[in-house]
C-alpha positions as CSV (number, residue, x, y, z in Angstrom):
1,M,-5.0,19.4,5.8
2,S,-3.4,16.0,5.7
3,K,-1.5,13.8,3.3
4,H,-1.9,10.2,2.3
5,Y,0.8,8.1,0.6
6,H,0.6,5.2,-1.8
7,L,2.6,2.1,-0.9
8,C,5.5,1.1,-3.2
9,I,7.7,-2.0,-3.4
10,S,11.5,-1.9,-3.7
11,V,12.6,-3.3,-7.0
12,T,16.0,-4.6,-5.8
13,G,14.5,-5.9,-2.6
14,A,11.8,-7.9,-4.4
15,L,14.4,-9.4,-6.8
16,R,16.9,-10.1,-4.0
17,N,14.3,-11.9,-1.9
18,W,12.4,-13.5,-4.8
19,Q,10.3,-16.6,-4.2
20,D,7.8,-17.6,-6.8
21,S,5.4,-18.6,-4.1
22,L,5.1,-15.0,-2.8
23,Y,3.9,-13.8,-6.2
24,V,1.3,-16.5,-7.2
25,G,-1.9,-14.7,-8.1
26,C,-0.7,-11.3,-7.0
27,C,-0.9,-9.3,-10.2
28,T,-3.3,-9.0,-13.2
29,E,-2.9,-7.5,-16.6
30,N,-6.0,-6.9,-18.7
31,G,-8.0,-9.2,-16.4
32,R,-5.5,-12.1,-16.7
33,V,-3.6,-13.3,-13.6
34,L,0.1,-13.2,-14.3
35,E,2.4,-16.1,-13.6
36,P,5.3,-15.5,-11.1
37,W,7.9,-15.5,-13.9
38,E,5.9,-12.8,-15.7
39,V,5.8,-10.6,-12.6
40,K,9.6,-11.2,-12.1
41,A,10.2,-10.1,-15.7
42,Q,8.5,-6.8,-14.9
43,F,10.7,-6.3,-11.9
44,V,13.8,-7.0,-14.0
45,Q,12.6,-4.5,-16.6
46,A,11.9,-1.9,-13.9
47,A,15.5,-2.4,-12.6
48,A,16.8,-2.1,-16.2
49,D,14.9,1.2,-16.5
50,G,16.6,2.5,-13.4
51,K,13.6,2.4,-11.2
52,S,14.2,1.9,-7.4
53,V,10.5,1.4,-6.5
54,I,7.2,0.6,-8.2
55,P,3.8,1.6,-6.9
56,L,1.3,-0.9,-5.6
57,D,-1.5,1.4,-6.8
58,P,-1.0,2.4,-10.4
59,S,-3.3,5.4,-9.9
60,C,-0.6,7.3,-8.0
61,D,0.1,10.5,-9.9
62,N,2.8,11.9,-7.7
63,L,5.4,9.2,-7.9
64,D,9.2,9.5,-7.9
65,F,10.5,6.1,-9.1
66,Q,13.6,6.6,-6.8
67,K,11.8,7.7,-3.6
68,G,8.2,6.5,-3.9
69,C,5.0,8.4,-3.5
70,Q,5.5,12.0,-2.6
71,G,2.1,12.3,-1.0
72,H,-1.3,13.6,-1.8
73,E,-3.0,16.5,0.0
74,E,-6.4,15.8,1.4
75,S,-8.7,18.7,2.3
76,V,-11.4,16.4,3.6
77,E,-12.0,16.7,7.4
78,E,-11.5,13.4,9.2
79,P,-14.2,12.2,11.4
80,Q,-13.8,12.9,15.1
81,C,-13.7,10.0,17.5
82,Q,-16.6,9.9,19.9
83,G,-14.7,7.8,22.4
84,C,-15.5,4.8,20.1
85,A,-19.1,4.9,21.3
86,N,-20.1,6.0,17.9
87,K,-18.3,3.6,15.5
88,V,-17.2,5.7,12.6
89,D,-15.0,4.5,9.8
90,H,-11.6,5.4,11.2
91,Y,-8.9,4.1,13.5
92,C,-8.2,5.3,17.0
93,W,-6.6,4.3,20.3
94,D,-8.6,4.1,23.4
95,R,-7.2,5.1,26.8
96,G,-6.0,1.5,27.5
97,G,-3.8,1.5,24.4
98,Q,-6.1,-0.9,22.6
99,F,-6.3,-0.5,18.9
100,W,-9.8,-0.6,17.4
101,A,-10.3,-1.1,13.7
102,G,-13.0,1.0,12.2
103,E,-16.7,0.0,12.0
104,S,-16.1,-3.7,13.0
105,G,-15.0,-2.7,16.5
106,T,-12.6,-5.7,16.6
107,A,-9.6,-5.1,18.8
108,A,-6.1,-5.9,17.6
109,R,-2.7,-5.6,19.2
C-alpha cells in the first residue's frame, strides 16, 4: 500500500513573492482564464480566511489548510520495472544513475 499527495502552494509565499507575470493564464474559473489581479485577490482572501496553503488540485478530499494534503492511500499495485527493457508507465533509475521518464524513454538528469 502506498500514498500519493496533492501539491499545494503557500499562501504567504505566493503573496510575498508575487509577480503578475508568474500568474498570467494559470487559473480558470467556469472556463474563463483569470487575470493575475483576480488570482491575487483569491490568495489575499485565503490569507484572510487563515489558510496557510491552497491545493493545486481542487479534487483533494484530505486537505488540511495549515499543513497541506494529508495523503491518499493507494491499493493499486505499481508496475514492476523490467530493467527498462519493457517501457511501462512509471519512473525508475537504471544502474548508472540515469533517470528514465516513463514510456517516452527520454533520459533526464
